C-alpha beads as a LAMMPS data file, in Angstrom:
LAMMPS data file: protein, C-alpha beads

418 atoms
417 bonds

1 atom types
1 bond types

-500.0 500.0 xlo xhi
-500.0 500.0 ylo yhi
-500.0 500.0 zlo zhi

Masses

1 110.0

Atoms # bond

1 1 1 90.809 62.023 7.179
2 1 1 91.646 58.365 7.508
3 1 1 89.506 58.170 10.618
4 1 1 86.544 59.704 8.770
5 1 1 86.884 57.160 5.923
6 1 1 87.117 54.359 8.476
7 1 1 83.907 55.479 10.192
8 1 1 82.065 55.690 6.888
9 1 1 83.209 52.210 6.026
10 1 1 81.972 50.881 9.391
11 1 1 78.622 52.588 8.962
12 1 1 78.235 51.051 5.505
13 1 1 79.024 47.591 6.850
14 1 1 76.598 48.018 9.746
15 1 1 73.874 49.241 7.370
16 1 1 74.424 46.203 5.176
17 1 1 74.142 43.908 8.165
18 1 1 70.920 45.603 9.271
19 1 1 69.472 45.316 5.782
20 1 1 70.458 41.672 5.606
21 1 1 68.877 40.957 8.970
22 1 1 65.735 42.834 7.962
23 1 1 65.487 40.902 4.718
24 1 1 66.011 37.623 6.573
25 1 1 63.365 38.503 9.148
26 1 1 60.932 39.448 6.386
27 1 1 61.580 36.144 4.632
28 1 1 60.949 34.107 7.754
29 1 1 57.864 36.157 8.561
30 1 1 56.550 35.586 5.036
31 1 1 57.408 31.884 5.238
32 1 1 55.660 31.551 8.604
33 1 1 52.604 33.374 7.316
34 1 1 52.539 31.195 4.225
35 1 1 52.743 27.979 6.231
36 1 1 50.049 28.969 8.774
37 1 1 46.876 26.851 8.316
38 1 1 43.913 28.551 6.667
39 1 1 40.864 28.290 8.939
40 1 1 37.460 28.707 7.257
41 1 1 35.357 31.367 8.943
42 1 1 31.815 32.676 8.965
43 1 1 30.475 36.103 9.794
44 1 1 28.087 36.489 12.695
45 1 1 24.815 37.824 11.302
46 1 1 21.526 39.091 12.572
47 1 1 18.399 37.543 11.066
48 1 1 15.409 35.273 11.601
49 1 1 16.034 32.010 13.433
50 1 1 13.704 29.174 12.392
51 1 1 13.139 26.199 14.672
52 1 1 12.756 23.234 12.330
53 1 1 11.346 19.832 13.212
54 1 1 12.856 17.344 10.797
55 1 1 10.923 14.191 9.844
56 1 1 11.066 11.447 7.255
57 1 1 8.058 11.435 4.933
58 1 1 6.486 9.235 2.299
59 1 1 4.342 10.296 -0.640
60 1 1 0.810 8.898 -0.541
61 1 1 -2.465 9.502 -2.336
62 1 1 -5.489 10.689 -0.376
63 1 1 -7.740 9.047 -2.955
64 1 1 -6.779 5.628 -4.270
65 1 1 -8.157 2.231 -5.195
66 1 1 -6.788 -0.867 -3.465
67 1 1 -6.507 -3.985 -5.622
68 1 1 -7.001 -7.041 -3.388
69 1 1 -7.109 -10.796 -3.848
70 1 1 -10.633 -12.266 -4.072
71 1 1 -12.220 -13.272 -0.775
72 1 1 -14.020 -16.414 -1.963
73 1 1 -11.144 -18.011 -3.844
74 1 1 -9.192 -21.038 -2.715
75 1 1 -5.449 -21.498 -2.963
76 1 1 -4.049 -18.430 -4.748
77 1 1 -0.674 -18.168 -6.457
78 1 1 0.371 -15.114 -8.469
79 1 1 1.103 -15.947 -12.078
80 1 1 1.606 -12.425 -13.453
81 1 1 1.998 -9.067 -11.697
82 1 1 2.812 -5.703 -13.257
83 1 1 5.798 -4.004 -11.593
84 1 1 5.394 -0.977 -9.407
85 1 1 5.387 2.301 -11.304
86 1 1 3.597 0.784 -14.311
87 1 1 1.148 3.082 -16.094
88 1 1 -2.138 1.285 -16.736
89 1 1 -5.467 2.189 -18.285
90 1 1 -8.856 1.297 -16.912
91 1 1 -9.485 -2.401 -17.599
92 1 1 -5.824 -3.375 -18.006
93 1 1 -4.703 -6.547 -16.234
94 1 1 -2.768 -5.811 -13.026
95 1 1 -2.677 -9.222 -11.332
96 1 1 -3.318 -12.673 -12.756
97 1 1 -3.497 -15.753 -10.528
98 1 1 -2.752 -19.312 -11.573
99 1 1 -6.072 -20.818 -12.746
100 1 1 -4.881 -24.275 -13.861
101 1 1 -6.643 -26.182 -11.087
102 1 1 -9.780 -24.071 -11.344
103 1 1 -10.052 -24.635 -15.097
104 1 1 -9.892 -28.383 -14.472
105 1 1 -12.637 -27.996 -11.873
106 1 1 -14.767 -26.017 -14.329
107 1 1 -14.322 -28.745 -16.933
108 1 1 -15.585 -31.259 -14.370
109 1 1 -18.474 -28.922 -13.516
110 1 1 -19.537 -28.817 -17.150
111 1 1 -19.462 -32.601 -17.335
112 1 1 -21.592 -32.706 -14.180
113 1 1 -24.107 -30.288 -15.761
114 1 1 -24.314 -32.395 -18.923
115 1 1 -24.757 -35.538 -16.835
116 1 1 -27.515 -33.928 -14.756
117 1 1 -29.249 -32.705 -17.904
118 1 1 -29.101 -36.202 -19.422
119 1 1 -30.419 -37.783 -16.225
120 1 1 -33.309 -35.336 -16.092
121 1 1 -34.175 -35.937 -19.748
122 1 1 -34.020 -39.678 -19.125
123 1 1 -36.292 -39.314 -16.086
124 1 1 -38.747 -37.271 -18.162
125 1 1 -38.715 -39.850 -20.974
126 1 1 -39.293 -42.736 -18.569
127 1 1 -42.085 -40.807 -16.883
128 1 1 -43.691 -40.117 -20.258
129 1 1 -43.585 -43.799 -21.220
130 1 1 -45.006 -44.826 -17.866
131 1 1 -47.668 -42.110 -18.193
132 1 1 -48.765 -43.453 -21.577
133 1 1 -48.826 -47.010 -20.249
134 1 1 -50.874 -46.024 -17.183
135 1 1 -53.280 -43.918 -19.242
136 1 1 -53.812 -46.826 -21.612
137 1 1 -54.548 -49.082 -18.659
138 1 1 -57.039 -46.555 -17.251
139 1 1 -58.731 -46.195 -20.607
140 1 1 -58.931 -49.937 -21.039
141 1 1 -60.307 -50.370 -17.530
142 1 1 -62.869 -47.655 -18.183
143 1 1 -63.929 -49.360 -21.367
144 1 1 -64.301 -52.617 -19.473
145 1 1 -66.473 -50.865 -16.889
146 1 1 -68.757 -49.461 -19.546
147 1 1 -68.996 -52.816 -21.280
148 1 1 -69.791 -54.577 -18.014
149 1 1 -72.352 -51.938 -17.129
150 1 1 -74.040 -52.471 -20.493
151 1 1 -74.188 -56.203 -19.914
152 1 1 -75.538 -55.682 -16.401
153 1 1 -78.308 -53.424 -17.728
154 1 1 -79.721 -56.402 -19.602
155 1 1 -80.251 -58.464 -16.442
156 1 1 -84.026 -58.146 -16.772
157 1 1 -84.123 -59.870 -20.139
158 1 1 -81.562 -62.587 -19.438
159 1 1 -81.471 -65.374 -16.931
160 1 1 -80.801 -64.669 -13.278
161 1 1 -77.467 -66.451 -13.459
162 1 1 -76.311 -64.384 -16.427
163 1 1 -77.427 -61.220 -14.659
164 1 1 -75.418 -62.115 -11.552
165 1 1 -72.365 -62.812 -13.674
166 1 1 -72.744 -59.450 -15.369
167 1 1 -72.918 -57.683 -11.977
168 1 1 -69.732 -59.475 -10.872
169 1 1 -67.960 -58.470 -14.085
170 1 1 -69.047 -54.855 -13.537
171 1 1 -67.694 -54.903 -9.990
172 1 1 -64.374 -56.368 -11.169
173 1 1 -64.166 -53.800 -13.950
174 1 1 -64.713 -50.959 -11.515
175 1 1 -62.020 -52.334 -9.198
176 1 1 -59.600 -52.644 -12.114
177 1 1 -60.390 -49.065 -13.146
178 1 1 -59.773 -47.826 -9.605
179 1 1 -56.500 -49.743 -9.452
180 1 1 -55.400 -48.351 -12.794
181 1 1 -56.230 -44.808 -11.669
182 1 1 -54.398 -45.371 -8.395
183 1 1 -51.357 -46.675 -10.266
184 1 1 -51.466 -43.641 -12.585
185 1 1 -51.499 -41.253 -9.640
186 1 1 -48.714 -43.154 -7.858
187 1 1 -46.513 -43.259 -10.956
188 1 1 -47.100 -39.573 -11.570
189 1 1 -46.036 -38.724 -7.990
190 1 1 -42.978 -40.955 -8.235
191 1 1 -42.012 -39.528 -11.610
192 1 1 -42.459 -35.965 -10.379
193 1 1 -40.170 -36.753 -7.429
194 1 1 -37.594 -38.328 -9.721
195 1 1 -37.731 -35.439 -12.174
196 1 1 -37.661 -32.944 -9.286
197 1 1 -34.554 -34.618 -7.904
198 1 1 -32.930 -34.518 -11.331
199 1 1 -33.897 -30.854 -11.673
200 1 1 -32.339 -30.046 -8.302
201 1 1 -29.181 -31.948 -9.211
202 1 1 -29.019 -29.993 -12.467
203 1 1 -29.596 -26.674 -10.696
204 1 1 -26.854 -27.491 -8.175
205 1 1 -24.431 -28.462 -10.945
206 1 1 -25.245 -25.264 -12.867
207 1 1 -24.819 -23.169 -9.706
208 1 1 -21.421 -24.729 -9.006
209 1 1 -20.393 -24.071 -12.595
210 1 1 -21.464 -20.431 -12.344
211 1 1 -19.602 -19.996 -9.050
212 1 1 -16.417 -21.533 -10.410
213 1 1 -16.650 -19.434 -13.574
214 1 1 -17.178 -16.336 -11.417
215 1 1 -14.151 -17.314 -9.368
216 1 1 -12.178 -17.790 -12.574
217 1 1 -13.083 -14.240 -13.573
218 1 1 -11.904 -12.973 -10.189
219 1 1 -8.486 -14.547 -10.706
220 1 1 -7.740 -11.723 -13.127
221 1 1 -7.623 -8.349 -11.365
222 1 1 -8.004 -5.342 -13.638
223 1 1 -7.331 -1.648 -13.111
224 1 1 -10.488 0.151 -11.933
225 1 1 -9.166 3.424 -13.353
226 1 1 -6.238 4.883 -15.251
227 1 1 -3.168 5.528 -13.116
228 1 1 0.196 4.293 -11.880
229 1 1 0.419 0.974 -10.028
230 1 1 2.098 0.889 -6.625
231 1 1 2.792 -2.526 -5.112
232 1 1 2.084 -2.570 -1.381
233 1 1 4.393 -3.896 1.331
234 1 1 1.867 -6.441 2.602
235 1 1 3.607 -9.789 2.125
236 1 1 4.654 -10.696 5.651
237 1 1 5.950 -14.065 4.444
238 1 1 8.560 -12.520 2.148
239 1 1 11.277 -12.601 4.783
240 1 1 12.460 -9.014 4.521
241 1 1 15.094 -7.523 6.856
242 1 1 13.963 -7.418 10.490
243 1 1 10.770 -9.180 9.448
244 1 1 9.456 -6.177 7.523
245 1 1 6.818 -6.938 4.872
246 1 1 7.697 -6.825 1.190
247 1 1 5.638 -6.433 -2.001
248 1 1 4.198 -9.572 -3.556
249 1 1 5.881 -10.971 -6.657
250 1 1 5.050 -13.625 -9.271
251 1 1 5.083 -17.091 -7.734
252 1 1 4.039 -15.939 -4.259
253 1 1 1.011 -17.485 -2.577
254 1 1 -1.625 -15.025 -1.434
255 1 1 -4.316 -15.324 1.195
256 1 1 -7.927 -14.436 0.419
257 1 1 -8.549 -10.697 0.516
258 1 1 -4.866 -9.721 0.748
259 1 1 -4.195 -6.154 -0.507
260 1 1 -1.653 -6.410 -3.314
261 1 1 -1.444 -3.085 -5.135
262 1 1 -2.707 0.450 -4.974
263 1 1 -3.870 2.582 -7.868
264 1 1 -3.672 6.157 -6.601
265 1 1 -5.310 9.278 -7.931
266 1 1 -2.177 11.314 -8.672
267 1 1 -4.067 14.581 -8.314
268 1 1 -4.519 13.880 -4.589
269 1 1 -0.902 13.274 -3.586
270 1 1 0.137 14.214 -0.054
271 1 1 2.969 13.337 2.318
272 1 1 2.668 11.157 5.402
273 1 1 5.199 11.328 8.230
274 1 1 5.494 10.059 11.807
275 1 1 6.441 12.262 14.759
276 1 1 7.589 11.125 18.184
277 1 1 5.613 12.198 21.221
278 1 1 8.577 14.313 22.390
279 1 1 8.111 16.586 19.358
280 1 1 4.352 16.252 18.977
281 1 1 3.719 19.320 21.144
282 1 1 5.736 21.550 18.797
283 1 1 3.499 20.853 15.812
284 1 1 0.105 22.239 14.866
285 1 1 -2.107 22.155 11.812
286 1 1 -1.280 24.819 9.269
287 1 1 2.449 25.059 10.058
288 1 1 4.705 25.714 7.070
289 1 1 6.881 22.864 5.774
290 1 1 9.745 22.468 3.318
291 1 1 10.059 19.102 1.585
292 1 1 12.720 17.476 -0.559
293 1 1 12.616 14.102 -2.297
294 1 1 15.651 12.126 -3.406
295 1 1 13.840 11.136 -6.617
296 1 1 13.354 14.834 -7.505
297 1 1 16.717 16.281 -6.422
298 1 1 16.469 19.499 -8.415
299 1 1 13.370 20.873 -6.707
300 1 1 12.280 21.957 -3.242
301 1 1 8.586 21.719 -2.391
302 1 1 6.594 23.649 0.173
303 1 1 3.492 22.602 2.029
304 1 1 1.728 22.715 5.363
305 1 1 0.420 20.369 8.022
306 1 1 -3.087 19.295 7.043
307 1 1 -3.779 16.925 9.923
308 1 1 -2.144 15.409 12.998
309 1 1 -3.538 12.256 14.541
310 1 1 -5.020 12.756 17.989
311 1 1 -3.910 9.361 19.273
312 1 1 -0.596 7.581 18.947
313 1 1 -0.588 4.442 16.822
314 1 1 1.860 1.622 16.134
315 1 1 4.466 2.492 13.531
316 1 1 5.159 -0.782 11.697
317 1 1 7.942 0.853 9.688
318 1 1 9.892 1.827 12.806
319 1 1 11.621 -1.503 13.382
320 1 1 11.230 -3.963 16.225
321 1 1 9.903 -3.336 18.788
322 1 1 7.359 -1.272 16.886
323 1 1 7.165 2.241 18.406
324 1 1 3.989 4.221 19.021
325 1 1 3.957 7.711 17.527
326 1 1 1.690 10.182 15.760
327 1 1 0.880 10.409 12.056
328 1 1 1.287 13.778 10.340
329 1 1 -0.357 14.440 6.961
330 1 1 1.072 17.295 4.889
331 1 1 -0.537 18.971 1.899
332 1 1 1.750 19.983 -0.985
333 1 1 1.604 23.475 -2.448
334 1 1 3.049 22.309 -5.786
335 1 1 2.637 19.285 -8.030
336 1 1 5.201 17.526 -10.178
337 1 1 4.650 14.638 -12.623
338 1 1 7.787 12.979 -11.240
339 1 1 6.239 12.559 -7.806
340 1 1 4.918 9.057 -7.277
341 1 1 3.430 7.268 -4.265
342 1 1 5.899 5.625 -1.853
343 1 1 8.692 8.071 -2.699
344 1 1 10.746 8.903 0.382
345 1 1 11.800 12.391 1.372
346 1 1 12.766 14.726 4.199
347 1 1 10.272 17.080 5.784
348 1 1 11.239 20.207 7.711
349 1 1 8.373 21.799 9.585
350 1 1 8.650 25.365 10.864
351 1 1 7.781 24.947 14.532
352 1 1 8.840 28.445 15.617
353 1 1 10.551 31.641 14.450
354 1 1 12.587 34.318 16.257
355 1 1 13.118 37.569 14.394
356 1 1 16.283 39.683 14.671
357 1 1 18.373 36.945 16.275
358 1 1 22.158 36.643 16.309
359 1 1 23.036 33.657 14.133
360 1 1 26.103 31.542 13.475
361 1 1 26.499 28.162 11.770
362 1 1 26.039 25.283 14.200
363 1 1 29.477 23.966 13.276
364 1 1 31.041 27.163 14.708
365 1 1 29.964 26.108 18.212
366 1 1 32.543 24.050 20.121
367 1 1 32.553 22.458 23.546
368 1 1 35.547 23.018 25.800
369 1 1 35.525 21.716 29.362
370 1 1 31.771 21.595 29.342
371 1 1 31.443 25.183 28.110
372 1 1 30.155 26.369 24.709
373 1 1 32.758 28.502 22.951
374 1 1 33.331 30.102 19.584
375 1 1 36.752 30.908 18.160
376 1 1 36.694 34.578 17.164
377 1 1 39.220 35.972 14.745
378 1 1 41.141 38.929 16.087
379 1 1 43.574 40.192 13.513
380 1 1 45.549 37.214 12.273
381 1 1 44.859 35.047 15.308
382 1 1 41.892 33.368 16.958
383 1 1 40.793 33.483 20.561
384 1 1 38.249 31.326 22.376
385 1 1 35.174 33.181 23.567
386 1 1 32.534 31.690 25.824
387 1 1 29.041 31.987 24.355
388 1 1 25.471 31.163 25.342
389 1 1 23.518 29.253 22.683
390 1 1 19.778 29.684 23.076
391 1 1 18.781 27.120 20.464
392 1 1 20.033 25.128 17.485
393 1 1 18.069 23.995 14.468
394 1 1 18.523 23.426 10.755
395 1 1 22.306 23.875 10.910
396 1 1 22.059 27.257 12.663
397 1 1 22.682 28.327 16.238
398 1 1 20.971 31.281 17.911
399 1 1 23.448 33.015 20.206
400 1 1 22.046 34.785 23.251
401 1 1 25.368 36.085 24.600
402 1 1 29.026 36.347 23.656
403 1 1 29.016 37.443 20.010
404 1 1 28.068 40.491 17.994
405 1 1 27.103 40.854 14.333
406 1 1 30.199 41.252 12.181
407 1 1 32.441 38.995 14.276
408 1 1 34.355 36.344 12.367
409 1 1 34.126 32.860 13.870
410 1 1 36.083 29.753 12.931
411 1 1 34.270 26.792 11.409
412 1 1 37.130 24.515 12.475
413 1 1 39.015 24.502 15.744
414 1 1 42.217 26.504 15.254
415 1 1 45.337 24.536 16.223
416 1 1 47.036 25.645 19.386
417 1 1 44.035 27.615 20.685
418 1 1 42.407 26.275 23.802

Bonds

1 1 1 2
2 1 2 3
3 1 3 4
4 1 4 5
5 1 5 6
6 1 6 7
7 1 7 8
8 1 8 9
9 1 9 10
10 1 10 11
11 1 11 12
12 1 12 13
13 1 13 14
14 1 14 15
15 1 15 16
16 1 16 17
17 1 17 18
18 1 18 19
19 1 19 20
20 1 20 21
21 1 21 22
22 1 22 23
23 1 23 24
24 1 24 25
25 1 25 26
26 1 26 27
27 1 27 28
28 1 28 29
29 1 29 30
30 1 30 31
31 1 31 32
32 1 32 33
33 1 33 34
34 1 34 35
35 1 35 36
36 1 36 37
37 1 37 38
38 1 38 39
39 1 39 40
40 1 40 41
41 1 41 42
42 1 42 43
43 1 43 44
44 1 44 45
45 1 45 46
46 1 46 47
47 1 47 48
48 1 48 49
49 1 49 50
50 1 50 51
51 1 51 52
52 1 52 53
53 1 53 54
54 1 54 55
55 1 55 56
56 1 56 57
57 1 57 58
58 1 58 59
59 1 59 60
60 1 60 61
61 1 61 62
62 1 62 63
63 1 63 64
64 1 64 65
65 1 65 66
66 1 66 67
67 1 67 68
68 1 68 69
69 1 69 70
70 1 70 71
71 1 71 72
72 1 72 73
73 1 73 74
74 1 74 75
75 1 75 76
76 1 76 77
77 1 77 78
78 1 78 79
79 1 79 80
80 1 80 81
81 1 81 82
82 1 82 83
83 1 83 84
84 1 84 85
85 1 85 86
86 1 86 87
87 1 87 88
88 1 88 89
89 1 89 90
90 1 90 91
91 1 91 92
92 1 92 93
93 1 93 94
94 1 94 95
95 1 95 96
96 1 96 97
97 1 97 98
98 1 98 99
99 1 99 100
100 1 100 101
101 1 101 102
102 1 102 103
103 1 103 104
104 1 104 105
105 1 105 106
106 1 106 107
107 1 107 108
108 1 108 109
109 1 109 110
110 1 110 111
111 1 111 112
112 1 112 113
113 1 113 114
114 1 114 115
115 1 115 116
116 1 116 117
117 1 117 118
118 1 118 119
119 1 119 120
120 1 120 121
121 1 121 122
122 1 122 123
123 1 123 124
124 1 124 125
125 1 125 126
126 1 126 127
127 1 127 128
128 1 128 129
129 1 129 130
130 1 130 131
131 1 131 132
132 1 132 133
133 1 133 134
134 1 134 135
135 1 135 136
136 1 136 137
137 1 137 138
138 1 138 139
139 1 139 140
140 1 140 141
141 1 141 142
142 1 142 143
143 1 143 144
144 1 144 145
145 1 145 146
146 1 146 147
147 1 147 148
148 1 148 149
149 1 149 150
150 1 150 151
151 1 151 152
152 1 152 153
153 1 153 154
154 1 154 155
155 1 155 156
156 1 156 157
157 1 157 158
158 1 158 159
159 1 159 160
160 1 160 161
161 1 161 162
162 1 162 163
163 1 163 164
164 1 164 165
165 1 165 166
166 1 166 167
167 1 167 168
168 1 168 169
169 1 169 170
170 1 170 171
171 1 171 172
172 1 172 173
173 1 173 174
174 1 174 175
175 1 175 176
176 1 176 177
177 1 177 178
178 1 178 179
179 1 179 180
180 1 180 181
181 1 181 182
182 1 182 183
183 1 183 184
184 1 184 185
185 1 185 186
186 1 186 187
187 1 187 188
188 1 188 189
189 1 189 190
190 1 190 191
191 1 191 192
192 1 192 193
193 1 193 194
194 1 194 195
195 1 195 196
196 1 196 197
197 1 197 198
198 1 198 199
199 1 199 200
200 1 200 201
201 1 201 202
202 1 202 203
203 1 203 204
204 1 204 205
205 1 205 206
206 1 206 207
207 1 207 208
208 1 208 209
209 1 209 210
210 1 210 211
211 1 211 212
212 1 212 213
213 1 213 214
214 1 214 215
215 1 215 216
216 1 216 217
217 1 217 218
218 1 218 219
219 1 219 220
220 1 220 221
221 1 221 222
222 1 222 223
223 1 223 224
224 1 224 225
225 1 225 226
226 1 226 227
227 1 227 228
228 1 228 229
229 1 229 230
230 1 230 231
231 1 231 232
232 1 232 233
233 1 233 234
234 1 234 235
235 1 235 236
236 1 236 237
237 1 237 238
238 1 238 239
239 1 239 240
240 1 240 241
241 1 241 242
242 1 242 243
243 1 243 244
244 1 244 245
245 1 245 246
246 1 246 247
247 1 247 248
248 1 248 249
249 1 249 250
250 1 250 251
251 1 251 252
252 1 252 253
253 1 253 254
254 1 254 255
255 1 255 256
256 1 256 257
257 1 257 258
258 1 258 259
259 1 259 260
260 1 260 261
261 1 261 262
262 1 262 263
263 1 263 264
264 1 264 265
265 1 265 266
266 1 266 267
267 1 267 268
268 1 268 269
269 1 269 270
270 1 270 271
271 1 271 272
272 1 272 273
273 1 273 274
274 1 274 275
275 1 275 276
276 1 276 277
277 1 277 278
278 1 278 279
279 1 279 280
280 1 280 281
281 1 281 282
282 1 282 283
283 1 283 284
284 1 284 285
285 1 285 286
286 1 286 287
287 1 287 288
288 1 288 289
289 1 289 290
290 1 290 291
291 1 291 292
292 1 292 293
293 1 293 294
294 1 294 295
295 1 295 296
296 1 296 297
297 1 297 298
298 1 298 299
299 1 299 300
300 1 300 301
301 1 301 302
302 1 302 303
303 1 303 304
304 1 304 305
305 1 305 306
306 1 306 307
307 1 307 308
308 1 308 309
309 1 309 310
310 1 310 311
311 1 311 312
312 1 312 313
313 1 313 314
314 1 314 315
315 1 315 316
316 1 316 317
317 1 317 318
318 1 318 319
319 1 319 320
320 1 320 321
321 1 321 322
322 1 322 323
323 1 323 324
324 1 324 325
325 1 325 326
326 1 326 327
327 1 327 328
328 1 328 329
329 1 329 330
330 1 330 331
331 1 331 332
332 1 332 333
333 1 333 334
334 1 334 335
335 1 335 336
336 1 336 337
337 1 337 338
338 1 338 339
339 1 339 340
340 1 340 341
341 1 341 342
342 1 342 343
343 1 343 344
344 1 344 345
345 1 345 346
346 1 346 347
347 1 347 348
348 1 348 349
349 1 349 350
350 1 350 351
351 1 351 352
352 1 352 353
353 1 353 354
354 1 354 355
355 1 355 356
356 1 356 357
357 1 357 358
358 1 358 359
359 1 359 360
360 1 360 361
361 1 361 362
362 1 362 363
363 1 363 364
364 1 364 365
365 1 365 366
366 1 366 367
367 1 367 368
368 1 368 369
369 1 369 370
370 1 370 371
371 1 371 372
372 1 372 373
373 1 373 374
374 1 374 375
375 1 375 376
376 1 376 377
377 1 377 378
378 1 378 379
379 1 379 380
380 1 380 381
381 1 381 382
382 1 382 383
383 1 383 384
384 1 384 385
385 1 385 386
386 1 386 387
387 1 387 388
388 1 388 389
389 1 389 390
390 1 390 391
391 1 391 392
392 1 392 393
393 1 393 394
394 1 394 395
395 1 395 396
396 1 396 397
397 1 397 398
398 1 398 399
399 1 399 400
400 1 400 401
401 1 401 402
402 1 402 403
403 1 403 404
404 1 404 405
405 1 405 406
406 1 406 407
407 1 407 408
408 1 408 409
409 1 409 410
410 1 410 411
411 1 411 412
412 1 412 413
413 1 413 414
414 1 414 415
415 1 415 416
416 1 416 417
417 1 417 418
């Protein structure tokens, strides 16, 4: 009986020890599971893989008016300039140049016109006085000729001596008349030349005044239509980073004909991008595009390639040395009043599509010893599996071998797994 009680007591003690060990093992297992790092995963899916070509784009207007400095002006310095993004109506002032010197020149021009007018009037008055004097002399000489002729006609009834004297007087009178007529003609020619010179001087002074007044009018550039002003990056003397041009600003000097601002037709907005020759062959007109602009963060736009340049051109926005690449023009499928010219954005062009592909996030692809691997979850652990990636684009990887839909792959490398 004692032996039976002793055995029961031993069994109870052993059972307690087993329970205690089991509880301890469960605690440590729970503690280990709780301390294990949590690895984010993604499920391998089957779907359409899109090959995206990503570019940087800029909003432009297909139809716009360029506001340029006048070509026939002299030294130009900007006095006033509306800031970019300003809404203007047709006829509003966009650019005003300093006209201080030109106004002084116009004042001198007006003085020159008044002086030329006075000189011409003086020449006319002097010519008129000389004309009256010469006409009086001609009339007097003509009268003397008639009087001498009358005396000479009486030579038959007077003495021979008196008749000879009368003939001499008639001859002298005729010579005086001829001289007076010659003087009249000479004075008229001289006066006409003097007046003609004064008239030409006046015309030249008036022409210079008109030209300077026209130039004064050109020193104020007005909006040719209603729209939003965009200042152009055409001031190469602004000293921007890496020598890039900057917009003009008040106080800057401008060369004749320099483009200063653009007034776009907002109904003709499009996007311009540049593509390198290595990616040019992947693009074609009509390809679908997805566009996003930092200034309109809450909206995604769609569009398509409208045109690709046939020849490469210099990209002045690409930094020094300026690269040669191709221009891509994209038409927008939607409009938005917040879109303005010169806004920057990202352009993703659908260059190709593979249906029913096996897809994983690109960040689930790792490189180990030169091989592409994915870490596949198997139960509570991860194992490295070699995979073949056919292509990557837009944050996705198309897997040709090594994974199946439904597999769970790690988005971070699990610790301790090689």
